matplotlib code that plots the C-alpha trace (Angstrom):
import matplotlib.pyplot as plt

x = [-13.2, -12.6, -10.4, -8.0, -6.9, -6.4, -4.9, -1.0, -1.3, -2.3, -5.6, -4.7, -1.8, -4.3, -6.4, -3.4, -2.0, -0.7, -2.8, 0.2, 1.0, -2.6, -2.4, 0.8, -0.8, -3.8, -1.5, -0.5, -4.1, -4.9, -7.9, -11.1, -13.2, -10.9, -11.0, -14.8, -14.9, -12.6, -15.0, -17.7, -15.4, -15.3, -15.9, -12.2, -11.4, -14.4, -13.0, -9.4, -10.3, -13.1, -10.7, -8.8, -12.1, -13.1, -9.7, -10.0, -13.5, -14.4, -18.0, -18.8, -21.9, -23.4, -25.5, -27.7, -29.3, -27.3, -29.0, -27.8, -28.2, -31.7, -32.9, -33.3, -31.6, -28.7, -30.0, -33.4, -35.6, -33.4, -31.2, -28.3, -25.1, -23.5, -26.2, -26.5, -22.7, -22.8, -25.7, -23.7, -20.8, -23.1, -25.3, -23.0, -19.6, -17.6, -16.5, -14.1, -12.0, -11.7, -8.2, -8.7, -12.0, -12.7, -15.9, -15.9, -18.3, -21.1, -23.5, -26.9, -27.6, -31.2, -32.4, -29.1, -30.8, -30.7, -27.0, -27.8, -30.4, -27.8, -28.8, -27.3, -29.7, -31.0, -29.7, -26.1, -26.4, -27.7, -24.8, -22.3, -24.1, -24.2, -20.5, -19.7, -21.6, -19.7, -16.4, -16.9, -17.0, -13.7, -11.3, -8.4, -8.9, -5.6, -6.6, -9.6, -10.4, -13.3, -13.5, -17.2, -18.4, -19.7, -17.8, -17.5, -18.8, -17.6, -19.2, -16.7, -13.7, -14.8, -14.9, -11.4, -10.0, -11.1, -9.4, -5.9, -4.9, -5.4, -2.3, -3.5, -6.2, -7.4, -9.9, -11.4, -13.1, -16.0, -15.6, -19.0, -19.4, -22.4, -21.9, -21.0, -19.9, -16.1, -14.5, -11.1, -9.5, -8.5, -4.9, -4.4, -1.3, -0.7, -1.3, 1.6, 0.1, -2.3, -3.6, -5.9, -7.3, -9.0, -8.5, -10.2, -10.4, -13.7, -15.4, -15.3, -12.5, -11.9, -9.0, -6.0, -3.6, -4.1, -3.7, -0.4, 0.9, -0.1, 0.2, 3.8, 4.2, 3.2, 5.7, 4.0, 2.0, 0.2, -1.6, -3.6, -5.2, -7.9, -6.2, -8.9, -6.8, -3.8, -5.9, -7.6, -4.6, -6.5, -4.2, -6.6, -4.4, -2.2, 0.1, -0.4, -3.9, -2.3, 1.0, 0.3, 0.0, 3.3, 5.1, 3.7, 4.9, 8.3, 7.5, 9.2, 7.4, 9.6, 8.4, 9.8, 7.6, 6.1, 3.9, 2.2, -0.1, -1.4, 0.0, -0.5, 0.6, 3.4, 6.4, 5.7, 7.1, 10.5, 10.1, 13.4, 12.3, 8.8, 10.0, 13.1, 14.6, 17.4, 15.1, 13.0, 13.1, 10.4, 9.4, 6.7, 5.8, 3.3, 1.8, 3.4, 5.6, 4.1, 6.2, 3.2, 2.6, -0.5, 1.3, 5.0, 4.9, 3.7, 5.9, 9.0, 8.7, 9.7, 12.4, 14.2, 14.5, 17.9, 17.8, 20.6, 19.9, 19.8, 18.0, 20.6, 18.2, 16.3, 15.5, 12.6, 12.2, 9.2, 8.1, 6.9, 9.0, 12.3, 14.1, 17.7, 17.6, 16.5, 19.1, 21.8, 20.6, 20.7, 24.5, 24.1, 21.8, 23.4, 21.8, 18.9, 17.3, 14.3, 14.0, 10.7, 10.3, 6.6, 5.6, 1.8, 0.8, -2.8, -4.0, -5.1, -8.8, -8.0, -10.0, -8.3, -6.9, -8.8, -7.0, -3.7, -4.6, -5.4, -9.0, -7.8, -4.5, -4.6, -1.0, -0.1, 1.2, 4.7, 5.3, 9.0, 10.9, 13.2, 16.1, 14.4, 16.0, 13.4, 14.7, 18.3, 17.3, 15.6, 18.8, 20.9, 18.5, 18.8, 22.6, 22.5, 20.2, 22.3, 25.5, 24.2, 23.0, 26.2, 28.6, 26.8, 23.6, 24.2, 25.7, 22.6, 19.8, 17.4, 14.5, 15.0, 12.3, 13.6, 11.7, 10.3, 11.6, 15.2, 16.1, 19.4, 22.1, 23.8, 26.9, 25.0, 23.0, 26.2, 27.6, 24.4, 24.3, 27.9, 27.2, 24.0, 25.0, 22.2, 19.3, 16.3, 13.8, 14.5, 12.3, 14.1, 13.5, 15.9, 17.4, 18.0, 14.9, 16.5, 17.0, 20.8, 20.9, 19.7, 21.3, 24.8, 23.5, 22.0, 25.4, 26.1, 22.7, 22.7, 19.9, 17.5, 14.1, 11.8, 12.5, 10.2, 10.9, 9.3, 7.8, 6.9, 5.4, 2.5, -0.8, -1.1, 2.2, 1.1, -2.2, -0.4, 1.9, -1.1, -3.1, -0.7, -2.0, -0.8, 0.3, 2.7, 4.1, 4.6, 6.3, 8.7, 9.6, 9.8, 12.5, 14.5, 14.3, 15.5, 19.0, 21.1, 21.4, 17.7, 17.6, 16.7, 14.0, 10.5, 8.6, 9.0, 7.1, 7.0, 5.1, 1.6, 2.1, 3.2, 4.5, 5.2, 8.1, 8.2, 10.4, 11.7, 9.7, 10.3, 9.4, 7.4, 9.1, 10.7, 12.1, 15.4, 16.4, 17.0, 13.8, 15.4, 14.0, 15.1, 13.9, 13.5, 12.5, 14.8, 13.7, 11.8, 10.6, 7.0, 5.7, 2.2, 0.7, -0.8, -3.7, -4.2, -4.2, -0.8, -1.1, -0.9, 2.3, 5.9, 6.9, 8.2, 4.7, 2.7, 4.6, 4.3, 1.1, 0.1, -2.6, -2.1, 0.0]
y = [50.2, 47.3, 44.4, 45.0, 48.3, 47.0, 43.6, 43.4, 40.2, 40.4, 38.5, 36.9, 35.1, 33.4, 32.2, 30.8, 28.9, 25.6, 22.6, 20.6, 23.4, 23.3, 19.5, 19.9, 22.4, 20.1, 17.2, 18.9, 19.1, 16.0, 17.2, 15.7, 18.7, 21.1, 18.8, 18.7, 22.5, 22.8, 20.5, 23.2, 26.1, 25.8, 23.4, 23.0, 22.2, 19.9, 17.6, 17.8, 17.2, 14.6, 11.7, 12.8, 12.9, 9.4, 7.6, 6.3, 5.3, 3.9, 2.8, 2.0, 0.2, 0.5, -2.0, 0.6, 3.7, 6.9, 10.3, 13.7, 16.9, 17.4, 14.1, 12.5, 9.3, 9.4, 8.9, 10.4, 10.2, 7.6, 4.7, 4.5, 6.3, 2.8, 1.7, 5.1, 5.2, 1.7, 2.8, 5.8, 3.5, 1.2, 3.7, 6.6, 7.0, 7.6, 3.9, 4.4, 6.8, 4.4, 3.0, 2.0, 0.6, -0.4, -1.9, -1.8, -1.9, -4.2, -5.5, -6.3, -9.9, -11.0, -14.6, -15.9, -19.2, -19.8, -20.6, -23.6, -24.8, -24.7, -21.5, -18.0, -15.2, -13.0, -9.7, -11.1, -12.4, -9.1, -7.3, -9.4, -8.9, -5.1, -5.0, -7.2, -4.8, -1.8, -3.7, -4.5, -0.8, -0.1, -0.3, 1.2, -0.7, -1.3, -2.0, -3.8, -4.3, -6.3, -5.6, -6.2, -8.7, -11.0, -13.0, -12.4, -15.1, -16.6, -13.7, -11.3, -13.5, -14.0, -10.2, -9.9, -12.2, -9.9, -6.9, -7.1, -3.9, -5.3, -5.1, -5.2, -7.4, -7.4, -9.9, -9.7, -13.0, -13.0, -14.1, -15.9, -19.7, -19.6, -22.2, -20.3, -21.3, -21.8, -20.6, -21.6, -18.2, -18.1, -17.1, -13.4, -13.2, -9.5, -9.3, -7.7, -7.5, -9.9, -9.5, -12.1, -10.8, -12.4, -16.0, -18.4, -22.1, -22.6, -19.7, -21.1, -18.9, -19.2, -21.3, -19.1, -21.9, -21.7, -18.0, -18.2, -20.8, -19.3, -15.6, -15.5, -11.7, -11.6, -9.5, -8.6, -11.1, -10.4, -13.2, -12.1, -14.8, -14.2, -13.9, -16.2, -19.4, -18.0, -16.7, -20.0, -22.2, -23.8, -25.4, -25.5, -23.7, -25.7, -24.0, -26.8, -25.4, -22.3, -23.4, -27.0, -26.5, -24.5, -27.3, -30.0, -28.1, -27.3, -23.6, -20.9, -17.6, -14.8, -12.1, -8.7, -8.3, -10.9, -10.1, -12.5, -11.7, -14.0, -17.2, -20.2, -23.5, -25.9, -25.5, -28.4, -26.9, -25.9, -22.2, -21.6, -23.6, -22.1, -18.5, -17.2, -15.7, -13.9, -11.7, -10.4, -6.6, -6.3, -8.7, -8.3, -10.8, -9.7, -11.9, -15.0, -16.0, -14.8, -17.1, -17.8, -21.0, -22.0, -21.7, -22.5, -26.1, -24.9, -21.8, -23.9, -25.7, -22.4, -21.5, -24.7, -23.9, -22.5, -20.5, -21.4, -18.5, -14.8, -12.1, -10.2, -7.3, -6.8, -3.1, -3.1, -5.4, -5.2, -7.4, -7.6, -10.5, -9.9, -13.2, -14.1, -16.4, -13.5, -11.2, -13.7, -13.6, -9.8, -9.5, -11.4, -8.7, -6.1, -2.9, -2.8, 0.7, 0.4, -1.6, -1.4, -3.3, -3.0, -2.0, -1.4, -5.0, -6.3, -7.5, -11.2, -11.9, -15.1, -15.3, -13.6, -15.7, -16.1, -16.0, -16.2, -19.3, -19.8, -21.2, -23.5, -24.8, -24.2, -23.0, -19.8, -17.1, -15.9, -12.5, -11.8, -9.4, -6.7, -9.1, -12.3, -14.6, -13.3, -9.7, -10.9, -12.7, -9.6, -7.6, -10.2, -10.0, -6.2, -6.5, -8.8, -6.4, -3.4, -5.1, -6.1, -2.5, -0.8, -3.2, -4.3, -2.4, 1.2, 2.7, 2.1, 2.5, 5.4, 4.4, 2.8, 2.0, 0.1, -1.6, 0.5, -2.1, -1.1, 2.0, 3.1, 5.0, 8.0, 6.1, 3.4, 6.1, 7.9, 4.7, 4.0, 7.5, 7.3, 3.9, 5.3, 8.6, 8.4, 8.0, 10.2, 8.7, 7.3, 5.8, 5.0, 4.8, 6.8, 5.8, 9.5, 11.6, 14.9, 16.8, 17.0, 13.2, 13.6, 17.0, 15.6, 12.8, 15.1, 16.3, 12.7, 12.6, 15.4, 13.9, 13.2, 15.0, 12.7, 11.7, 9.6, 9.2, 5.9, 6.0, 2.8, 4.1, 3.4, 4.6, 7.3, 8.9, 9.0, 10.6, 13.2, 14.1, 14.4, 16.5, 19.4, 21.9, 21.8, 25.5, 24.7, 21.6, 23.6, 26.6, 24.4, 22.2, 25.3, 26.8, 23.6, 23.0, 26.5, 25.3, 24.7, 21.0, 20.5, 22.7, 19.8, 18.3, 18.5, 15.9, 15.0, 12.4, 12.1, 9.0, 9.3, 12.9, 14.1, 17.6, 19.2, 21.5, 24.7, 27.8, 30.2, 33.1, 35.4, 33.9, 35.5, 38.6, 38.1, 34.6, 33.5, 30.2, 28.7, 30.1, 32.9, 36.5, 39.1, 42.2, 40.4, 36.8, 34.6, 32.9, 29.6, 27.1, 27.0, 23.7, 22.4, 19.2, 17.0, 14.7, 12.5, 8.8, 7.1, 6.0, 9.6, 10.3, 9.4, 5.8, 5.4, 6.0, 4.5, 1.2, 0.8, -1.1, -4.7, -3.6, -3.9, -1.3]
z = [-22.0, -24.5, -23.3, -26.2, -24.7, -21.2, -21.6, -21.7, -23.8, -27.4, -27.9, -31.2, -29.4, -27.1, -30.0, -31.7, -28.7, -30.1, -29.2, -28.1, -25.6, -24.3, -23.9, -22.0, -19.6, -19.1, -18.3, -15.1, -13.8, -11.7, -9.7, -11.1, -10.0, -11.9, -15.0, -14.8, -14.7, -17.7, -19.8, -19.3, -20.3, -24.1, -26.9, -27.4, -23.8, -23.6, -26.3, -24.9, -21.2, -21.6, -22.1, -18.9, -17.0, -17.8, -18.0, -14.4, -13.3, -9.8, -9.1, -5.5, -4.4, -0.9, 0.9, 2.6, 1.2, 1.8, 2.2, 1.3, 3.4, 2.2, 3.5, 0.1, -0.8, -3.3, -6.8, -5.9, -9.1, -10.7, -9.8, -7.3, -8.3, -8.9, -11.4, -13.1, -13.6, -15.1, -17.3, -18.5, -19.5, -21.4, -23.2, -23.9, -25.5, -22.3, -22.1, -25.0, -22.8, -19.8, -19.1, -15.4, -14.1, -10.5, -9.1, -5.3, -2.3, -1.2, -3.8, -2.4, -3.5, -3.5, -3.5, -2.2, -1.5, -5.3, -5.0, -2.7, -5.2, -8.0, -9.7, -9.9, -8.6, -11.3, -9.9, -9.7, -13.2, -14.5, -12.8, -14.7, -17.9, -17.5, -16.5, -19.6, -21.8, -20.5, -20.8, -24.4, -25.2, -23.4, -26.3, -24.2, -20.9, -19.2, -15.6, -14.2, -10.5, -9.2, -5.4, -4.8, -2.2, -4.9, -7.4, -11.2, -13.4, -16.6, -18.5, -17.1, -17.8, -21.4, -21.7, -20.3, -22.9, -25.7, -24.1, -25.7, -23.9, -20.4, -18.3, -14.7, -13.1, -9.5, -8.1, -4.6, -3.6, -1.2, 2.4, 2.7, 2.5, 0.2, -2.7, -5.9, -9.3, -9.5, -12.7, -14.1, -15.0, -18.6, -19.6, -20.5, -22.6, -22.2, -18.5, -16.5, -13.0, -11.2, -7.7, -6.0, -2.7, 0.3, -0.8, 1.4, 0.3, 2.1, 0.3, -3.3, -4.8, -8.5, -9.9, -10.9, -11.8, -15.5, -15.6, -13.8, -16.2, -19.5, -18.8, -20.0, -19.6, -16.0, -14.0, -10.7, -8.6, -5.3, -3.4, -0.4, 1.7, 4.3, 7.7, 9.1, 8.5, 10.4, 13.2, 13.9, 12.9, 10.1, 7.5, 4.6, 2.1, -0.3, -2.7, -5.3, -5.8, -7.3, -8.7, -9.5, -13.2, -13.3, -11.4, -13.6, -16.7, -15.1, -15.7, -13.6, -13.1, -14.5, -12.0, -11.1, -8.0, -5.6, -2.6, -0.2, 2.6, 5.4, 4.0, 6.3, 4.7, 4.8, 2.6, 0.2, -3.0, -4.3, -4.4, -6.2, -9.2, -9.2, -9.3, -10.9, -7.8, -9.5, -11.5, -8.5, -8.0, -5.3, -2.5, 0.2, 2.9, 5.5, 8.3, 6.8, 9.7, 13.0, 15.3, 17.5, 19.4, 17.4, 14.0, 14.9, 13.5, 10.1, 10.0, 10.9, 7.6, 5.9, 8.4, 7.8, 4.1, 3.3, 0.0, -2.4, -4.8, -3.9, -6.0, -7.9, -8.9, -5.7, -5.1, -2.6, 0.4, 2.7, 5.6, 9.2, 10.5, 12.3, 11.7, 12.2, 9.1, 6.9, 8.5, 7.4, 3.8, 3.6, 3.2, -0.1, -1.5, -3.8, -4.9, -2.4, -2.4, -0.1, 3.1, 5.1, 8.4, 9.0, 12.6, 12.2, 12.3, 12.3, 15.6, 15.6, 16.1, 18.0, 21.2, 24.2, 27.0, 30.2, 33.5, 31.7, 29.8, 26.1, 25.8, 22.9, 24.3, 28.1, 28.0, 29.9, 27.6, 27.9, 29.5, 29.0, 31.2, 29.7, 30.3, 29.1, 26.5, 24.0, 24.5, 24.0, 20.9, 19.6, 20.3, 18.4, 15.4, 15.4, 15.5, 12.4, 10.5, 11.3, 10.5, 7.1, 6.4, 7.5, 5.8, 2.6, 1.8, 3.0, -0.1, -2.2, 0.3, -0.3, 2.0, 5.4, 7.9, 11.0, 13.8, 16.6, 19.0, 18.2, 20.2, 18.7, 20.5, 19.1, 18.2, 16.3, 14.5, 13.5, 12.1, 10.3, 8.8, 7.6, 5.9, 4.2, 2.6, 0.0, 2.4, 1.4, 3.9, 7.4, 10.1, 13.4, 17.1, 19.4, 22.7, 23.5, 23.4, 22.5, 19.2, 19.7, 19.1, 15.5, 14.9, 14.6, 12.4, 9.8, 8.5, 7.3, 5.5, 2.9, 0.9, 3.7, 3.3, 5.3, 8.9, 11.1, 14.8, 15.9, 19.4, 21.2, 24.5, 26.8, 25.6, 28.3, 27.2, 23.6, 24.6, 26.7, 23.8, 21.4, 23.9, 23.4, 21.0, 17.4, 17.6, 20.4, 18.6, 15.4, 17.1, 19.1, 16.1, 13.8, 16.1, 16.1, 12.3, 11.6, 12.4, 9.2, 9.9, 9.1, 5.9, 3.6, 5.8, 4.3, 6.4, 10.1, 12.1, 15.9, 16.9, 15.3, 14.4, 11.0, 10.1, 6.8, 6.9, 4.8, 4.5, 7.1, 8.7, 11.5, 14.9, 17.7, 19.2, 22.6, 21.9, 20.4, 19.0, 22.5, 23.9, 25.8, 26.0, 23.5, 21.6, 18.3, 17.5, 15.4, 12.2, 12.4, 9.9, 8.8, 10.2, 9.8, 11.2, 8.5, 9.2, 6.1, 5.5, 5.7, 2.1, 1.0, 2.9, 1.9, 1.7, 5.2, 6.4, 3.4, 3.5, 7.3, 7.2, 6.7, 4.2, 0.5, -1.1]

ax = plt.figure().add_subplot(projection="3d")
ax.plot(x, y, z, "-o")
ax.set_aspect("equal")
plt.show()
């Protein structure tokens, strides 16, 4: 039977579907595989989805050959996927659609000894030439990330100057001490975001001082140093190398966001004149003040600095240091929306102590008891933070991630919940390990949809909890979350476990809400354990890391 007699929709209406409506439908498709299938559906969809397919390109290089299921290497019969992707951008018209371009992975450099002889190896030079050729064809390029284990040369930077649409630039510097050409980065007038990663003064990083001075539209700055200097206590970083031109010109960076990772240097600059503090909206400081014995003399130069100006527009604050000086500044902040105290910190690679003594210093490490002065100081810092939150910041906070060292009682949680009625995401450690503790708190948090219970327990206890089957966890949690207090909760975290919470369904027969026998089971929430990278979870998980965000 013809389709015209069986379809409830008139066919001519499908043919006359407005193009703007088709474009709106296509805008909701974000899976690359689905977009690729649509390009093969019809000529119309091919031309409408092709720009979406190539607007974000990531090329990853591997040092070793990778093999597919058939035992053949990737790129069999041609070049590696990295080189073939680069070839497609250079020789075909796809480059004109690219808005974001990332080069990542490990590039196999040959003839590395040429660097020590004062010459750039041919394959490294050819890589830069090919990348430059592809870049010159990208008329709409807005974001460029160089995350290879080799440096870009002057050829790449010259190509970036000609990209007037460029808004974001990420550079990852190599961590090898092979002599390489050092380039003075040119100014990029339209640049909005700049990220310099893995900076190590002994590994020949490029000079970013001129870019910071003359990129007048720069709004977000991320400086990530190699953690090696802090691990070994090497004071080889000097902030004048990065901000010296700005200081000489009396130029203050007008930033909205500032992030620093692994900074280990003395405070020898006036930070309040270098950056317009009042205009900051986001700040991140990770592994910049560890309070360890090998770094205390350098870190103290920052602690002694008393800021005179407070950010008036600060919305997001993220850090891994619990410091009383910082807690005293927090009451001066107005309008703070997100506060993340990072718990998942990187472990130092400093050599372990032998027989209780540090091999470098010969000083026995401290091992405080639960009632030691260190513990009392930690309690005092926690009190300062909580006082600032409940008295000054609570009314505007939407995301709050506290330290897993602070086990809060029910009374403190109640006071915190009443002070923060707009909380949407909360991460907290509990003193009472029972659902009744949080059940009475939820009535004060009507907007809360993500709750993370932080667990700081011995390894064997965590392994025991995780050894229980997912089905049992999901059933027990589903019965508890079926109560009306939890109706708005969509995400729940218990230690390292994360659960997505859905709607209601009928529970197993023979059990009621309290686990007692009965003829008919009560309703329970649909709960499923989720095992995905933390970066794909809500912010109270994604921001709880010392990695770049």
